[in-house]
C-alpha positions as CSV (number, residue, x, y, z in Angstrom):
1,M,10.6,7.8,15.8
2,S,7.2,9.6,15.8
3,R,4.0,8.0,17.0
4,V,2.2,5.7,14.6
5,K,-1.5,5.7,13.7
6,K,-3.1,2.6,12.2
7,H,-5.7,3.0,9.4
8,L,-8.1,0.3,8.3
9,L,-8.1,0.1,4.5
10,A,-11.4,-1.5,3.6
11,A,-14.4,-1.6,1.2
12,N,-17.9,-1.2,2.6
13,N,-20.8,-2.8,0.8
14,F,-24.4,-2.5,1.8
15,F,-25.1,-6.2,1.2
16,L,-21.7,-7.8,2.0
17,G,-20.5,-5.5,4.8
18,V,-16.9,-4.5,5.4
19,T,-14.1,-6.3,3.6
20,N,-10.5,-5.5,4.8
21,F,-7.6,-4.9,2.5
22,L,-4.9,-4.1,5.1
23,I,-4.3,-2.2,8.4
24,L,-1.8,0.4,7.3
25,P,0.4,2.3,9.8
26,L,1.3,5.9,9.1
27,P,3.4,8.4,11.0
28,D,1.2,10.5,13.3
29,S,1.4,13.6,11.1
30,W,0.1,11.7,8.0
31,Q,-3.6,11.4,7.2
32,L,-5.6,9.1,4.9
33,V,-7.8,11.2,2.6
34,D,-10.9,9.9,0.8
35,V,-10.7,9.6,-2.9
36,L,-13.6,9.5,-5.4
37,T,-12.7,6.0,-6.8
38,P,-14.3,3.3,-4.7
39,P,-12.2,0.2,-3.8
40,D,-12.7,-2.9,-6.1
41,V,-13.1,-6.3,-4.4
42,D,-13.1,-9.3,-6.8
43,V,-12.7,-12.1,-4.2
44,S,-12.7,-12.2,-0.4
45,F,-12.1,-14.8,2.3
46,T,-13.5,-14.8,5.8
47,S,-11.2,-15.8,8.7
48,Q,-12.3,-15.5,12.3
49,N,-15.4,-13.6,11.3
50,I,-13.4,-11.0,9.5
51,S,-13.6,-10.7,5.7
52,W,-10.3,-10.1,3.8
53,V,-9.8,-9.1,0.2
54,T,-7.9,-11.9,-1.7
55,S,-8.2,-10.2,-5.1
56,G,-8.9,-6.5,-5.6
57,S,-7.5,-3.0,-5.7
58,A,-7.9,0.4,-4.2
59,T,-6.3,3.9,-4.5
60,Y,-5.7,6.2,-1.5
61,L,-4.3,9.6,-1.0
62,L,-1.9,10.1,2.0
63,A,-1.3,13.7,3.2
64,D,0.9,15.5,5.7
65,P,-0.8,18.9,5.8
66,Q,1.8,20.4,8.2
67,R,4.5,20.0,5.5
68,S,2.1,20.2,2.4
69,L,3.1,16.7,1.3
70,S,1.0,14.1,-0.4
71,L,1.5,10.6,-1.8
72,E,-0.7,8.3,-3.9
73,L,-1.0,4.7,-2.7
74,L,-2.1,2.1,-5.2
75,L,-2.9,-1.1,-3.3
76,Q,-3.3,-4.3,-5.4
77,I,-4.1,-7.7,-4.1
78,K,-3.9,-11.0,-6.0
79,K,-4.3,-14.6,-5.0
80,G,-1.1,-16.6,-4.8
81,N,2.5,-15.5,-5.3
82,T,4.3,-12.3,-6.2
83,Q,5.3,-13.4,-9.8
84,R,2.0,-11.9,-11.2
85,F,3.0,-8.3,-10.3
86,K,5.1,-6.3,-12.8
87,P,7.5,-3.7,-11.5
88,V,6.1,-0.2,-12.2
89,L,9.2,1.7,-11.0
90,K,11.8,2.2,-13.7
91,P,14.6,2.7,-13.2
92,I,14.9,0.6,-10.0
93,E,17.4,2.4,-7.7
94,S,17.5,0.0,-4.7
95,Q,15.9,-3.1,-3.4
96,G,15.8,-4.9,-0.1
97,I,13.9,-7.2,2.3
98,L,11.8,-6.1,5.3
99,W,9.7,-8.0,7.7
100,I,6.0,-7.2,8.1
101,G,4.7,-9.4,10.9
102,Q,6.0,-12.9,10.1
103,H,6.3,-12.2,6.4
104,A,9.4,-11.3,4.3
105,A,8.4,-8.5,2.0
106,T,10.4,-6.9,-0.9
107,Q,10.9,-3.2,-1.0
108,T,11.9,-1.3,-4.1
109,F,12.8,2.3,-4.6
110,G,12.7,3.9,-8.0
111,K,11.1,6.4,-10.3
112,I,7.9,6.5,-12.2
113,T,6.8,8.8,-15.0
114,R,3.6,10.9,-14.8
115,G,1.8,12.9,-17.4
116,V,0.9,12.4,-21.0
117,F,2.2,15.5,-22.9
118,K,4.5,17.0,-20.2
119,K,6.2,14.0,-18.6
120,R,7.7,14.4,-15.1
121,W,9.5,11.9,-12.8
122,E,8.2,11.1,-9.3
123,E,9.8,9.1,-6.5
124,G,8.3,5.7,-5.9
125,L,8.3,2.9,-3.3
126,Q,6.9,-0.5,-4.1
127,I,6.3,-3.2,-1.4
128,L,5.4,-6.8,-2.3
129,L,4.0,-8.6,0.7
130,P,3.2,-12.3,0.3
131,C,0.8,-13.5,3.0
132,E,0.8,-17.3,3.2
133,V,-2.0,-17.2,5.8
134,L,-4.6,-15.9,3.4
135,Q,-2.8,-17.1,0.3
136,R,-2.6,-13.7,-1.3
137,T,0.1,-11.1,-2.2
138,L,-0.3,-7.4,-1.6
139,C,1.4,-4.8,-3.7
140,L,1.6,-1.3,-2.2
141,T,3.0,1.4,-4.5
142,F,3.6,4.8,-3.0
143,T,4.4,7.6,-5.4
144,G,4.7,11.4,-5.2
145,N,6.5,14.5,-6.0
146,C,8.6,14.3,-2.9
147,S,12.1,13.4,-1.7
148,R,13.3,9.8,-1.1
149,E,13.4,10.7,2.6
150,V,9.6,11.1,2.7
151,L,9.2,7.6,1.3
152,Q,11.8,6.3,3.8
153,E,9.7,7.9,6.6
154,I,6.7,5.8,5.4
155,L,8.9,2.7,5.1
156,K,10.0,2.9,8.7
157,V,6.4,2.3,10.0
158,I,5.4,-0.3,7.3
159,P,6.6,-3.2,9.5
160,Y,3.7,-2.4,11.8
161,A,1.1,-3.2,9.1
162,E,-1.3,-6.1,9.6
163,C,-2.4,-8.2,6.7
164,H,-4.5,-10.6,8.7
165,T,-5.7,-11.4,12.2
């Protein structure tokens, strides 16, 4: 396996400071690219002097410039259990369980449609990560015009993610 870089996904506010969503691992060749849409934090919780989002959302762009690949990451966080998230991938092609830290997460591969007038299908990977420690559920949805193998490459490093300290 290639080396892994960890990226802090967080919102920065002049008055409230930094509020963390997640520490996301990516294969070494992948980069996190800034997007124009700022993260949205509805509710946060402070644990060990670190502020964590317990309700909010953010969109990120992941890029592997060496292979001219990009993925969109939609990160949503809600208080409580996973029942409040609706599947966005249709049709669902496969599902499974993976461990992220001490948490059992659900992984789902499928397709998502893009476009208004000229519809196209993209590959998708959705991960539901319940975190009992902070009483929140994270939903990570990776989509892109890529092969399933690209998403599996991302999935291999996801177990190194950190959802709390």
